[in-house]
C-alpha positions as CSV (number, residue, x, y, z in Angstrom):
1,X,0.0,0.0,0.0
2,X,1.3,3.4,-0.9
3,X,1.9,5.6,2.2
4,X,2.2,9.2,1.0
5,X,1.5,12.1,3.2
6,X,1.2,15.8,2.5
7,X,0.9,17.8,5.7
8,X,-0.7,21.1,5.1
9,X,-1.0,22.5,8.6
10,X,1.3,21.5,11.4
11,X,4.6,20.0,10.5
12,X,7.2,21.5,8.3
13,X,7.5,18.4,6.1
14,X,6.5,18.6,2.5
15,X,5.1,16.5,-0.3
16,X,7.7,17.7,-2.8
17,X,8.3,15.1,-5.4
18,X,5.1,13.3,-4.7
19,X,3.2,12.1,-7.7
20,X,0.6,14.6,-8.6
21,X,2.3,17.5,-6.7
22,X,5.0,19.7,-8.0
23,X,7.7,20.7,-5.6
24,X,6.7,24.3,-6.0
25,X,3.1,23.6,-5.2
26,X,3.9,21.6,-2.2
27,X,6.1,24.4,-0.9
28,X,3.1,26.7,-1.1
29,X,1.6,24.9,1.8
30,X,4.5,24.8,4.1
31,X,4.7,26.6,7.4
32,X,0.9,26.7,7.4
33,X,0.9,25.2,10.9
34,X,-0.3,26.9,14.0
35,X,3.1,26.4,15.7
36,X,4.9,28.2,12.8
37,X,2.2,30.8,12.1
38,X,-1.3,31.0,10.8
39,X,-0.5,31.2,7.1
40,X,1.1,29.1,4.5
41,X,4.1,30.6,2.8
42,X,2.1,31.7,-0.2
43,X,-1.5,32.1,1.0
44,X,-3.4,29.4,2.9
45,X,-5.3,31.2,5.6
46,X,-7.5,29.7,8.3
47,X,-10.7,31.7,8.4
48,X,-13.9,31.7,10.5
49,X,-17.2,31.8,8.6
50,X,-20.9,31.8,9.0
51,X,-21.7,34.6,11.5
52,X,-20.7,37.8,13.3
53,X,-17.7,37.5,15.7
54,X,-20.2,37.7,18.6
55,X,-21.7,34.4,17.5
56,X,-18.9,32.6,15.7
57,X,-15.3,33.4,16.5
58,X,-11.9,31.7,16.1
59,X,-8.4,32.2,17.4
60,X,-5.1,30.5,17.7
61,X,-5.2,29.2,21.3
62,X,-1.9,30.5,22.7
63,X,-2.4,29.1,26.1
64,X,-4.7,26.7,28.0
65,X,-4.0,23.0,27.7
66,X,-5.0,20.8,26.0
67,X,-5.8,23.0,22.9
68,X,-2.7,25.2,23.2
69,X,-1.2,26.1,19.8
70,X,-4.3,24.9,17.9
71,X,-6.9,26.6,15.8
72,X,-10.1,26.9,17.9
73,X,-13.5,27.7,16.6
74,X,-16.2,28.7,19.1
75,X,-19.9,28.7,18.2
76,X,-22.4,30.4,20.4
77,X,-26.0,29.3,20.9
78,X,-27.1,32.4,19.0
79,X,-25.2,31.3,15.9
80,X,-27.1,29.9,12.9
81,X,-27.8,26.1,12.9
82,X,-25.9,25.6,9.6
83,X,-23.0,27.1,7.6
84,X,-20.9,28.1,10.6
85,X,-17.3,27.0,11.2
86,X,-14.0,27.5,9.5
87,X,-12.3,27.2,6.1
88,X,-8.6,26.5,5.2
89,X,-7.8,27.7,1.7
90,X,-5.1,25.5,0.1
91,X,-3.5,27.9,-2.5
92,X,-1.7,31.1,-3.1
93,X,-4.4,33.8,-2.7
94,X,-2.3,36.9,-3.1
95,X,-3.4,39.6,-5.6
96,X,-2.2,39.0,-9.1
97,X,-1.7,35.3,-8.6
98,X,-4.1,32.8,-10.3
99,X,-5.3,30.3,-7.7
100,X,-4.0,26.8,-8.4
101,X,-6.0,24.1,-6.5
102,X,-4.2,21.2,-4.9
103,X,-3.9,18.0,-6.9
104,X,-4.7,15.2,-4.3
105,X,-5.2,12.4,-6.8
106,X,-2.3,10.5,-5.3
107,X,-3.3,11.2,-1.6
108,X,-7.0,10.4,-1.4
109,X,-7.5,10.6,2.3
110,X,-7.9,13.6,4.5
111,X,-6.8,13.3,8.2
112,X,-7.7,15.8,10.9
113,X,-6.6,15.8,14.5
114,X,-9.4,17.3,16.5
115,X,-10.4,18.2,20.1
116,X,-13.7,19.6,21.0
117,X,-17.1,19.7,22.6
118,X,-19.6,20.3,19.8
119,X,-22.6,19.8,22.1
120,X,-25.8,19.1,20.1
121,X,-24.0,20.1,16.9
122,X,-22.3,17.8,14.5
123,X,-18.9,18.5,12.9
124,X,-19.4,18.4,9.1
125,X,-16.2,18.1,7.0
126,X,-16.2,19.3,3.4
127,X,-13.7,19.8,0.6
128,X,-14.2,22.4,-2.1
129,X,-13.5,21.0,-5.6
130,X,-11.8,23.6,-7.7
131,X,-10.7,27.1,-6.7
132,X,-12.1,28.5,-3.4
133,X,-13.6,31.7,-4.6
134,X,-15.7,32.8,-1.6
135,X,-16.9,31.9,1.9
136,X,-20.3,31.0,0.5
137,X,-18.8,28.4,-1.8
138,X,-20.5,25.0,-1.2
139,X,-18.3,22.1,-0.6
140,X,-18.6,18.3,-1.0
141,X,-19.3,16.6,2.3
142,X,-16.9,13.8,3.2
143,X,-17.9,13.0,6.7
144,X,-19.5,14.0,10.0
145,X,-18.6,13.6,13.7
146,X,-20.9,13.8,16.6
147,X,-20.1,14.8,20.2
148,X,-19.5,11.2,21.2
149,X,-16.7,11.1,18.6
150,X,-14.7,13.9,20.2
151,X,-13.2,14.6,23.6
152,X,-12.8,18.1,25.1
153,X,-9.5,17.0,26.8
154,X,-7.7,14.6,24.5
155,X,-6.8,14.7,20.8
156,X,-8.1,12.1,18.3
157,X,-7.2,11.7,14.6
158,X,-10.0,11.1,12.1
159,X,-9.6,9.9,8.5
160,X,-12.0,10.8,5.7
161,X,-11.9,9.1,2.3
162,X,-12.2,11.6,-0.6
163,X,-14.8,10.6,-3.2
164,X,-13.7,9.9,-6.7
165,X,-15.5,13.0,-8.2
166,X,-13.2,15.4,-6.2
167,X,-9.9,13.6,-6.9
168,X,-9.7,14.7,-10.5
169,X,-8.8,18.0,-12.0
170,X,-8.7,20.8,-11.1
171,X,-8.0,19.7,-7.5
172,X,-9.0,20.8,-4.0
173,X,-9.3,24.5,-3.3
174,X,-10.2,24.4,0.4
175,X,-11.2,22.4,3.5
176,X,-14.4,23.4,5.4
177,X,-15.1,22.3,9.0
178,X,-18.6,23.3,10.0
179,X,-20.7,22.8,13.1
180,X,-24.3,22.0,12.3
181,X,-27.2,22.0,14.7
182,X,-28.5,24.0,17.7
183,X,-26.7,25.3,20.7
184,X,-23.2,26.2,21.6
185,X,-20.1,24.1,20.8
186,X,-16.5,24.3,19.9
187,X,-13.8,22.4,18.0
188,X,-10.0,22.7,17.8
189,X,-7.7,21.5,15.0
190,X,-4.0,21.1,15.2
191,X,-3.1,18.8,12.2
192,X,-4.4,18.5,8.7
193,X,-2.9,16.0,6.2
194,X,-3.7,14.5,2.8
195,X,-2.5,10.9,2.8
196,X,-2.3,7.8,0.6
197,X,-4.0,5.7,3.2
198,X,-6.3,6.2,6.2
199,X,-3.7,5.2,8.7
200,X,-0.6,7.0,7.2
201,X,-0.7,9.8,9.7
202,X,-2.7,8.3,12.6
203,X,-0.2,9.7,15.1
204,X,1.1,12.9,13.5
205,X,4.4,14.2,14.6
206,X,4.6,17.9,15.5
207,X,6.9,20.0,13.3
208,X,9.7,22.2,14.6
209,X,8.1,25.2,16.3
210,X,9.2,28.6,14.9
211,X,11.2,30.3,17.7
212,X,9.1,33.2,18.9
213,X,10.6,36.7,19.2
214,X,9.7,39.4,21.7
215,X,7.2,41.7,20.2
216,X,7.1,45.4,20.5
217,X,3.7,46.9,21.1
218,X,3.0,50.4,20.0
219,X,0.1,52.7,20.6
220,X,-1.0,56.0,19.2
221,X,-1.8,58.9,21.6
222,X,-3.5,61.9,20.1
223,X,-4.9,63.9,23.0
224,X,-1.4,64.8,24.4
225,X,-2.1,68.4,25.2
226,X,-4.9,67.4,27.7
227,X,-2.8,64.5,29.1
228,X,0.4,66.5,29.5
229,X,-1.4,69.3,31.4
230,X,-2.6,66.9,34.1
231,X,0.0,65.0,36.2
232,X,-2.6,62.4,37.1
233,X,-3.3,61.6,33.4
234,X,0.4,61.5,32.6
235,X,0.9,58.9,35.4
236,X,-2.2,57.0,34.3
237,X,-0.8,56.7,30.7
238,X,2.5,55.3,32.0
239,X,0.7,52.9,34.2
240,X,-1.5,51.8,31.3
241,X,1.7,51.1,29.2
242,X,3.1,49.0,32.0
243,X,-0.1,47.0,32.5
244,X,-0.6,46.3,28.8
245,X,3.0,45.7,27.7
246,X,3.2,48.8,25.5
247,X,6.8,49.4,24.5
248,X,6.4,52.3,22.0
249,X,4.2,55.4,22.1
250,X,3.4,57.5,19.0
251,X,2.6,60.8,20.9
252,X,1.2,63.8,19.1
253,X,3.5,66.8,19.6
254,X,1.6,69.8,21.0
255,X,2.8,72.9,19.1
256,X,1.7,75.9,17.1
257,X,2.9,76.9,13.7
258,X,2.6,80.6,12.9
259,X,4.6,83.0,10.9
260,X,6.9,80.2,9.7
261,X,7.8,79.4,13.3
262,X,7.2,76.3,15.5
263,X,6.4,76.9,19.2
264,X,6.2,73.8,21.3
265,X,3.7,73.7,24.1
266,X,4.0,72.0,27.6
267,X,7.8,71.7,27.1
268,X,8.5,70.9,30.8
269,X,5.6,68.4,30.9
270,X,6.9,66.7,27.7
271,X,10.3,66.3,29.3
272,X,8.8,65.0,32.5
273,X,6.6,62.5,30.7
274,X,9.3,61.3,28.4
275,X,11.5,60.6,31.4
276,X,8.7,58.7,33.2
277,X,8.1,56.7,30.1
278,X,11.7,55.8,29.7
279,X,11.9,54.6,33.3
280,X,9.0,52.3,32.3
281,X,11.0,51.0,29.3
282,X,8.7,52.8,26.9
283,X,10.1,54.5,23.8
284,X,8.4,57.8,22.9
285,X,8.1,58.8,19.3
286,X,7.1,62.4,18.4
287,X,4.0,62.1,16.2
288,X,2.6,64.5,13.7
289,X,1.1,64.6,10.2
290,X,-1.7,65.8,7.9
291,X,-2.4,65.0,4.3
292,X,-1.5,68.5,2.9
293,X,1.8,68.4,4.7
294,X,3.2,66.3,1.8
295,X,2.9,69.1,-0.8
296,X,6.3,70.6,-1.5
297,X,5.0,74.0,-0.6
298,X,4.2,72.8,3.0
299,X,7.4,70.8,3.7
300,X,8.9,73.7,5.6
301,X,6.5,73.2,8.4
302,X,7.7,69.6,9.2
303,X,11.3,70.5,8.6
304,X,11.0,73.3,11.2
305,X,9.3,70.9,13.5
306,X,12.3,68.5,13.2
307,X,14.6,71.4,14.0
308,X,12.4,72.3,17.1
309,X,12.5,68.6,18.3
310,X,16.3,68.5,17.8
311,X,16.6,71.7,19.9
312,X,14.2,70.2,22.5
313,X,16.4,67.1,22.8
314,X,19.7,69.0,23.0
315,X,18.4,71.4,25.7
316,X,17.0,68.7,27.9
317,X,18.5,65.8,29.8
318,X,19.1,62.5,28.0
319,X,16.2,60.8,29.7
320,X,13.8,63.5,28.6
321,X,14.5,63.2,24.8
322,X,12.3,62.0,22.1
323,X,13.9,58.8,20.8
324,X,12.1,58.9,17.4
325,X,9.8,60.8,15.0
326,X,6.7,59.2,13.6
327,X,4.7,60.7,10.6
328,X,1.1,60.0,9.9
329,X,0.6,61.9,6.6
330,X,-2.1,60.2,4.5
331,X,-2.0,61.6,1.0
332,X,-4.6,59.3,-0.3
333,X,-7.4,61.4,1.3
334,X,-6.5,64.4,-0.9
335,X,-8.7,65.2,-3.9
336,X,-5.5,65.0,-6.1
337,X,-5.2,61.3,-5.3
338,X,-8.2,60.4,-7.5
339,X,-6.5,61.8,-10.6
340,X,-3.6,59.5,-11.8
341,X,-1.5,62.3,-13.2
342,X,-1.9,64.5,-10.1
343,X,-1.3,61.4,-7.9
344,X,2.2,61.0,-9.4
345,X,3.1,64.5,-8.3
346,X,1.6,63.9,-4.9
347,X,3.7,60.7,-4.5
348,X,6.9,62.5,-5.8
349,X,6.4,65.1,-3.1
350,X,5.7,62.4,-0.5
351,X,9.0,60.6,-1.3
352,X,10.9,63.9,-1.3
353,X,9.5,64.8,2.1
354,X,10.4,61.5,3.7
355,X,13.9,61.6,2.3
356,X,14.6,64.9,3.9
357,X,12.9,64.0,7.2
358,X,15.0,60.9,7.4
359,X,18.2,62.9,6.7
360,X,17.3,65.4,9.5
361,X,16.4,62.6,11.9
362,X,19.7,60.9,11.3
363,X,21.5,64.2,12.0
364,X,19.5,64.6,15.2
365,X,20.0,61.1,16.4
366,X,16.3,60.1,16.2
367,X,14.8,57.1,14.5
368,X,12.3,57.9,11.7
369,X,9.0,56.0,11.0
370,X,5.8,56.5,9.1
371,X,2.3,55.1,8.9
372,X,1.0,53.8,5.6
373,X,-2.2,52.0,4.4
374,X,-2.0,48.2,3.8
375,X,-3.1,48.6,0.1
376,X,-0.1,50.5,-1.2
377,X,1.2,47.1,-2.5
378,X,-1.9,46.7,-4.8
379,X,-1.5,45.6,-8.4
380,X,-3.6,46.6,-11.4
381,X,-5.4,44.1,-13.7
382,X,-2.2,43.3,-15.5
383,X,-0.4,42.4,-12.3
384,X,1.8,45.5,-12.3
385,X,2.2,47.7,-9.1
386,X,-0.7,50.2,-9.0
387,X,1.3,52.9,-7.2
388,X,4.8,53.9,-8.4
389,X,7.2,56.8,-8.3
390,X,9.7,57.8,-10.9
391,X,13.3,56.6,-10.4
392,X,16.6,57.1,-12.2
393,X,16.0,53.9,-14.2
394,X,12.2,54.1,-14.6
395,X,9.2,53.7,-12.3
396,X,9.7,52.0,-8.9
397,X,7.0,50.5,-6.8
398,X,6.0,52.9,-4.1
399,X,7.0,50.7,-1.2
400,X,10.3,49.9,-2.8
401,X,11.0,53.6,-2.9
402,X,9.7,54.4,0.6
403,X,11.1,51.6,2.7
404,X,14.8,52.5,2.3
405,X,14.0,56.0,3.6
406,X,12.4,54.8,6.9
407,X,13.4,52.9,10.0
408,X,10.0,51.5,11.1
409,X,6.5,51.5,9.6
410,X,3.0,51.1,11.0
411,X,0.7,49.3,8.6
412,X,-2.9,50.5,9.0
413,X,-4.2,47.0,8.6
414,X,-7.5,47.9,10.2
415,X,-9.8,44.9,10.1
416,X,-12.2,43.2,12.5
417,X,-10.4,39.9,12.5
418,X,-6.8,38.7,12.5
419,X,-6.8,35.7,10.2
420,X,-8.5,35.1,6.9
421,X,-8.0,36.4,3.4
422,X,-9.0,39.9,4.5
423,X,-7.6,39.8,8.0
424,X,-4.8,41.8,9.7
425,X,-2.1,39.3,8.9
426,X,-3.1,38.9,5.3
427,X,-3.1,42.7,4.8
428,X,0.6,43.0,5.9
429,X,2.2,40.1,4.2
430,X,4.0,42.1,1.5
431,X,5.2,44.6,4.0
432,X,6.5,41.9,6.3
433,X,8.5,40.4,3.4
434,X,9.8,43.8,2.3
435,X,10.7,44.8,5.9
436,X,12.5,41.5,6.4
437,X,14.5,42.0,3.2
438,X,15.4,45.6,3.8
439,X,15.7,45.5,7.6
440,X,12.7,47.8,8.3
441,X,10.7,46.8,11.4
442,X,7.0,46.5,10.6
443,X,4.1,47.1,13.0
444,X,0.8,45.5,12.1
445,X,-1.9,47.8,13.4
446,X,-5.5,47.3,14.7
447,X,-8.3,49.9,15.2
448,X,-10.4,50.2,18.3
449,X,-12.3,53.4,17.4
450,X,-16.0,53.7,17.1
451,X,-18.3,56.4,15.8
452,X,-19.5,57.8,12.4
453,X,-16.0,58.5,11.2
454,X,-14.9,54.9,11.5
455,X,-15.6,52.7,8.5
456,X,-17.7,49.6,9.0
457,X,-15.7,46.4,9.1
458,X,-12.3,47.9,10.1
459,X,-12.6,48.1,13.9
460,X,-12.6,45.8,16.9
461,X,-14.2,48.6,18.9
462,X,-17.8,47.6,18.2
463,X,-17.3,44.1,19.6
464,X,-17.0,42.9,23.2
465,X,-13.7,43.1,24.9
466,X,-13.5,39.3,25.1
467,X,-13.6,39.0,21.3
468,X,-10.8,41.6,20.9
469,X,-8.8,39.8,23.6
470,X,-9.0,36.5,21.7
471,X,-8.0,38.1,18.4
472,X,-5.2,40.0,20.1
473,X,-3.9,36.7,21.5
474,X,-3.9,35.2,18.0
475,X,-2.2,38.3,16.5
476,X,0.6,38.3,19.1
477,X,1.1,34.6,18.7
478,X,1.4,34.8,14.9
479,X,3.4,38.0,14.7
480,X,6.0,36.7,17.2
481,X,6.8,34.0,14.6
482,X,6.7,36.2,11.5
483,X,9.9,37.4,9.9
484,X,10.0,41.2,9.2
485,X,7.4,42.0,11.9
486,X,8.5,44.2,14.8
487,X,5.2,43.9,16.6
488,X,1.7,45.3,16.7
489,X,0.3,48.8,17.1
490,X,-3.1,49.9,18.5
491,X,-5.1,52.9,17.5
492,X,-5.5,54.5,19.8
493,X,-5.0,55.0,23.6
494,X,-8.3,56.8,24.1
495,X,-10.3,53.9,22.6
496,X,-8.1,51.2,24.2
497,X,-8.6,52.7,27.6
498,X,-12.4,53.0,27.1
499,X,-12.6,49.3,26.0
500,X,-10.7,48.2,29.1
501,X,-13.0,50.3,31.4
502,X,-16.2,49.3,29.7
503,X,-16.1,45.7,28.5
């Protein structure tokens, strides 16, 4: 009997050279496991489906035996009785790449290692024949498990034979694990494999765990004038950083700009706060920015601000300095952005501004960072970069031009879930790769704001604190094992504090 195994989730072993699988395609599925991250190297993402996060949620369980380091799906009693669960895409799903389903003709058995307590629900396992082109895509059922088949405290491996009609071309696009029926229930998965026989991976071995790194945790602070004016609020902010593990603060600099002159406000209070933050091992970045600052005619304002910050640092003690500068200019909200020709001029000014700010920060001994949207790596219909700037040898992708000018970057990957094809991790993948290649630390950011100015679908702020806590746990677990990622950033202190005070 042929004993072939392609592990797609946990271990770092591959099916390269296996009949029906090219080495390149097998590689697409490596490092998809929960111990090494929540993604495959080219695009397989584990994603919860079927309901709002308040009814159906998922996370990588970072602690709590026995489901630690597994993908856990929780279904509340309020969830629909069908179509709720999770999906595992099995192909490269990045923009500009044509999805190539997985050929499993030589490995016609699917094995899942599960743990759970589905209650009155049944666990329905499906495979999607052909490309997985949406969460509503119907799959082919290959088996069901009832509560009596699973244990909430010990793992069990279950084999499912793939029917003949899904073994042929074009291949398998996704695995769906659904919980059908009434009431609450949950299931955790820590191993998925396609095998040549039902017993080929009955006792799967765990792959080498990616060594986690210590994450930085940044937070934006906008209401600094009010906070600096009140010693109790300054102390509360430092305490909040200690309690929540915040290592970096992007703090709006309070100042006036008039008659071509920068006047800093609350200078003594800024120095006192910076010193208190440093004593708590928190790095303070001087924050500013506005869309129209990027126009060449307005560059003088920020250049003078850099001069003022340099003087502030030189005139104060070493503990009271700003360690870095952080710019949150967002040119894509300008009217000119909508016109392709005008946009090229806007981006040219943007690059010029960042080049000069970096030069001045280097001279002043401060690190230089910026915030950018996650979609600046987008491609057009032909697969070419959608946003470019002119270089000496032709057009250069915007991020390729920007990253050499900065020393850290916050990606505004504002979404209401961490995993999935439109989750926080997916939004930052290109930036992680570029940051890793060029040595630029990348912060993946989440939004906690609410209100009419916050777009629907981008914030955790409209969900219970418990949901955000679970998603944050998953994000920290994944990012600590992701090359090129410095950590995460939270927007912003005011919203984060409110969430903690009013769960």
